[in-house]
N, C-alpha and C positions, 0 to 999 in steps of 0.2 A: 202792340208788341206781344210776341208769344210769351205766355206766363212762365215757360221753362227756359227763357233766354238766359245765357247763350247755350244751355245744355241741349236744346232741341236739335242742334246739329249732330251731336253725338248720338242722341236717341234715334234720329233719322237714319244715320249710317248703320247703326246696330240692326235696325229693323230690315234695312235693304240688303246689307252684306252678310248678316248672320247666317241665312240659309246657305249662301255660297261658301262661307268659311267652314260650316259643318260638313258640307259635301267634300271639300278639299281635305279636311281632317279625316273623314271616313276613308277616302281613297288612300291617303297617306298611311293610315293605320293598317290597311290591308297589306301594305308592302308591295314589292315588285310583282306586277301582274304577268303571269305566263312563264316567267323564267324558272321559277322553282319547279312547276309541274313539268316543264320541258326537260330540266336537268334530271328530274327523277326518272323520266322515261329513257333518257340517254344511257343511264347506268344499267338499265335492264336490257340493253341492246346487245347484239352480236359483238363480241370483243375483237376489234381489229386495230392494229397499229399502223398509223400512217406516217410517211416521211415525205415532206415536212408535216408536222402535226396540225398545221393550219396554213392555208394558202393566203398570204397577206400581200396587199398592194400589187395584185395582178392587173396590169394595164389592159385597156381595151385593145382587142386584136392581138394580144400577146399570148403565147402558149407556155405552159409550164408542166413538167412531168411530176407525177406523184406515185410513190411506191406504197403498196399495202401488203401486210403480212399478218398471219394469225395462226395460232395453234388450237383455237377454240373450234374444234370439229367433232366433238364427242357426240353431237346430235345427228351426225350424218349417217344416213342409211346407205351403207356401201353397196347394196344391191341395186341401187338406182343411180343413174348418171346425174351429175351435179354441174350446174353452170352458174357463173357469177355475172350479174348484170351491174353496170356502173352508169349512173346518170345523175343529173343535177335536179334540184327541186324547181328551179326557175331557169328555163332555157334562154330567156331573154337577157339574163345577167351573165351567165357562164354556161358552157356546154362541154361535154366530153368529146374531144375530137379524136378521130381515128377509131381504134378498136374499143367497143363498149361491152362485148361479151367474152368471158374467159371460161372455157370448159375445164373441169377439174376431174382427174381420175385418182384412183386409190394410191398410185405410186408417185404422185406429184405433190410437191409442197405448195401451200397457198402463199405464193409470192409473185405478185403481178405489178406491172407498171402501166399507168394510163396517163393520158395527156388532157389538160384542161385549157380551154381557150376563153379569155375574157371577151364579153360581148357588150355589156353596158354597165354603167355605174350602179353599184349596190352590193347587197349581200345575198348569198344563197348557201345551201348545203349540198354535199355530195351524198347520194343515196346508193349504198351497195346492197344488192339483194341476192340471196342464194335461192335458186329455183330447182325444184325436182318435180318432174311430171307436169310442168306448166304452172306449178303453185309455188308461191314464195314461202320458204320455210324459216328463213332467218333474214334479218335486215339490220343495217347499221347506217346511222345518219349523224355522225359525229364530226366529220370533216367540214369545217367552216371555210367559205371562200369569200374574199372581199375583192371587188373589182373597182379600180380607180380610173379616172380619166387620164389620158395621156397629157402630160404637161405641155402647155403651149405658150407662146409669147403673148397671145391675147389674154390669157388668164392672168399673167403677171401684170400686164398693163391695166386690166380692169381692177385687180385687187388694190394696187397702189394708187390708182386714180381715185378709187372710193375713199381711201385714207386721206388723200389730198383734198377731195371735195368736202368731206366731213370736217377736216381741220379748217378749211377756208370758211365754211358755213359757221363754225363756232367762233372764229376770229371776227367774222362779220357781225354775228350776234353780239359779241362782247363790245364791238365798236359802236353799236347802235343803242347800247344801254344808257339811258339817262337816269343816273342814280337818284336825282330829285324826284322824277316821276315814279320810280320804283319805290322810293321811300314813302311818297304820298299814298301810293296804292297799298303798301304794307301797313300803313297806319290804320287803314280800314281793311283788315286782313281776311274778311269772311269770303270774298271772292276767290283769292288765291288758295285759301284753306280748302274750300270745296273742290276747286279744280285739282289741286295736288292730291287730295284724298281720293278723288275719282280716278286720277291717273295711276296712283301707286297702291290702291287697295282694290278697286273694282277690276281694273284691267288685268293685273296679274292673276287674281282669283278666277276670273272668267277664262283666261288663257289656260290656266292649269286644268280647270274643269273640262274645257273643250279638248285639250290634249289627251286626257284620260278617257273621255267618252267617245271621241271620233277617230283618233289616230292610234295606230298600233305600233308603229316603228318608233323606237326611243329617240332616234335622231330628229325625227319630225316633231315629236312631242317637245323636245328641248327647244327646237327652233321656234315653235309657236309660243312657248313660255317666255323665252328671251324677248321675242317681239312684243309680248304683252307687258313685259317689265321695262321696256325702253322708255326714255324720256320723250316729251313732246317734240315734234319736229318743227324746224324753222318755217315749213310751209304753212303751219297753223297761223302765223302772223299775216301772211299774204291772204289766206282765205278769210281771216277775220276782217281784214280791210275790204275785201270784195263783197262780203256779206253784211257790211255796215255794223260790225261788232265793235266792242271796246278794245281798241288797239293797245292802249296803255296796260290794260289788264292782261291782254294776250302776251305782250312782251314780258311783263313781270312774271307770269306763270311759266313761260318758256325758260326764263332765266332760273327761277327757283327749281323748276323741274330738272334742269340740267345739273344744278348743284346737288339736289337730293339724289339724283341718279348715281352719284359717286358712292353713296352708301346703300341706297335702296336696291339697286341691281345685284350687287354681291350678297346682300342680306337675303333676298328672295332666292337666288341661285343656291346659296348654301343651306337654305331651310327646306322649302317645298321642292326646289330644284334637285335636292339630294335624292328624292324618290325616283326621279327620271334618270339620274346618273346611275343609281344602283340597278334600276330595271334594265338599262341598256348596257350594264357592266362597263360604264365609261368612267374615266378618272376625272374628278373635278379639277380643272386647271386653275388652282388658287392663284398662282403667280401671274398667269396671263390676264385673268380677270382683274386682279388688283392693279397690275401695270396699266391696263387699258383705262380703268376708272381714274387713276391718277393722271394718265396722259391726256384725258379730255380736259383737265383743268388748264393745261398750258395754253391751248389756243384761245380759250375764253379770257385768260389773264392777258394775253397779247392784245386782244381786241380792246379790253378795258384800258390798257396802257396807251394804245393808239388814240383812243378818245381823249385821254387825259393830257397827253403831250403833243399829239398831232391832230387837232380838231378838224383841220381841213381834210386830212386823209380819212377821218371818220365820216365826214359829210359825203365824201366821194363814195365810200363803201356803202353808205345808206342809199345813195342814188342807184347803185348797181345791184341792190338787194333783189329787187323784183326780176330784172332781166337775168341775173345770175341764177335765180331759182328756176326760171323758165328753161334756161340752158341745161340745168341739171336734169330736169324732167325729160327734155329732148335727148340728152346724152344717155340716160338710162333706157329710154324707149327705143333707142337706135343701137348704139354700140353695146350697151349693156345686154340687150336681148340677143344681139348677134354673137357676142362672146360667150353667152350662157344660154344658148338655144336649148340645151339639154333639159333646162328647167321645165319646159312645156311638156316634155316627154314624161316627167315625173308627176304631172298633175293628175289628180283624181277628184271625184266629187266631194270626198271627205275633206281634202285640203281646201278646196274652193269654199265649201260651206263653213268650215272652221274660221277661215280668214274673214269671210263676210260677216259672220255672227260676231266675231271679236271686234272688228272695226266699227261696224254699224251700231252694235249695242253700246259701244263707247260714246258715240255721238248721242244716242238716245238717252243713255243714263246721265250724261253730263247735262243735257238739256232738261231732263225731268227733275233732277235734284235741284238745279239752280232755279227752276220754275217754282218748285215747292217752297224754296227759300225766299220766293218773291223778289228775285233780282230783276233789274231792268232788262229789257230785251237785248240791248247791246252786250251786257254781261252774260246773259244766257247763251248768246251766239259764241262769245269768246270761250266760255267754259266748255261748251259742247264740242267745239272744234278742237280745243286743246286736249280734251280727253280722248277723242277718237283718233287723231293723227299721231302716229308713232314715228320716231326717228329710226326708220328701217336701216339707214346707213350705219348707225351705231350697232344695231343687231347683226348686220352683215360682217362688220369688222370684228366684233367680239367672237362670232361663230367661226369665222375664217381663221383667226389666229389662236383660238383656244382649243379647237378640236382637230384630231388627226384626219387624214383621208381614209375612206371616202365620206366620212360623216360631215366634214366641212363643206363639201360640194352638195351633199344631199340636203343639208339644212337651208340652203340658199332659196329653195322654192317657196318657203313660207313668207319671209320678208318681201320677196319679190311680188308674190300674189297679194299680200297685204297692201303694199304700195299701190298696186293697180286698183284695189277696191276703195281706197280712200277718196278719190275725187268724185266717184259716181254720185253718192247722195248729195255732196256739197254742190256739184254742178246742177243737180236738180233743183236745189233750194235757190241757187243763183238765178236760174232761168225763171222760176216762179216769181222771185222778187222783181226781175226785169219786166215780166208781163204785168204784174200788179202796178208797177210804177207807170208803165205806159197807159194802163187803164185810168189811173188817177190823173195823169197828165191830160189825157183826152177829155176827162170829165171837167177839169179846170178850164180847158180851152172852150168847151161847149158852154160852160157857165159864163165865161167872159164874153162870148159871142151872142148871148141872149140879151134882150133889151135891158133887163135889170142889171146884167153884168156890165154892159157898155156904159150905163149910167154911173155905176160904181167906179169904173175905171176913169170916167170923165171927172167925177167929183174928186177922186184921188189925185188926178193930174192938176186940178185947180187948188189942191190943198184943203178941200172940204171933205173930211172923212165922215161918212155916214154909214150907219149900220144897214143891213139888207132890209129890215122892216121899215126903214125911212124912205126907201126907194119905191116909187109907184110906176107901174108899167102902164 
């Protein structure tokens, strides 16, 4: 036994998570990145008044007129003609439709109207440039434009179907909980402790570090952070069974992870998450996050009551657990993709890499820590799977109902990509296990077909058990 038992677990986590925590603290101490410098530059720009002062909720393919006015013309050299150019920073999100150039003479007031057309989901700025002799002499980039997707029936169906699916999954999980097994597992709590610490210490810190290092858009940073703070998914139990892991430990960790999520997710969002909210100038949705955290308790409680008072119904729910999970995957990969095809247009290499590193490092970290703690192979598999698999349904529901548009739609790309990255390494492990079992099976068959093997089989059939060294070929 380790001479530092049981404190070697704490020492191990401090050594492994210390650098990540220091990195997160360093980034947090620096405060919002980019916003302060951008705001400083905006105040030094050409002073123009826009009406409306900000273009909000401009739908795709919708047009909206904007007026601009200024008296800040002291810099103008009246001996040279002046023209005003209007354009957007990102033509793929919004564009100036119709007239984009406005000539200005000395007897004319600077009072113009231009039209903006929404192109695709996202944010951009309108750039107004004053040009003389082909050179830009003054510039303004204060008008912010946000473009949202046009509401559709498919969006409503998908959003509420995700709520129903998450609720059913939690009811199902509650109905499969055997409190005796959970109690027996908790009596030897080191497995669940390591798994939960990996889930709610390692994953949120890695997600925060990746969000600050790879992603520049605050909404995407928040989405990755929320995904990293999410509890373990119900799919972890199925993968644990497929990979011959400790099912009882997996179910116990999923249950504890779900319970801890009611406190851990708001705690992370209101602490480190505050940095992202401030950077993106977003309002922390305290009420929505709290309501969702409490709301997740209800389906779990319903599932526990079903097991307590209707055991037959609980047995039926247990039987449909695997096919129901498969149907969820098929549903997301078919209707989910069809209803949210725009997600693939938002993909970038930074998003893909951040999701891969987050999920796959979770698998690796869970396996490494449990291996260093000398857990059995079944426990190592359960802890690794539970750490890496995140309940992206919870992340989607929280983001959809906590953020305004277009942030709510923009954030969907991260949990969707994370969900697609989860099965890849697990499928690889499953295939390797299958190949190894076949090789072991073929070796056993070949041994049985050998002369010594046949003699062993014959002795065993006659009730005469002999060791291999007693058999002579």
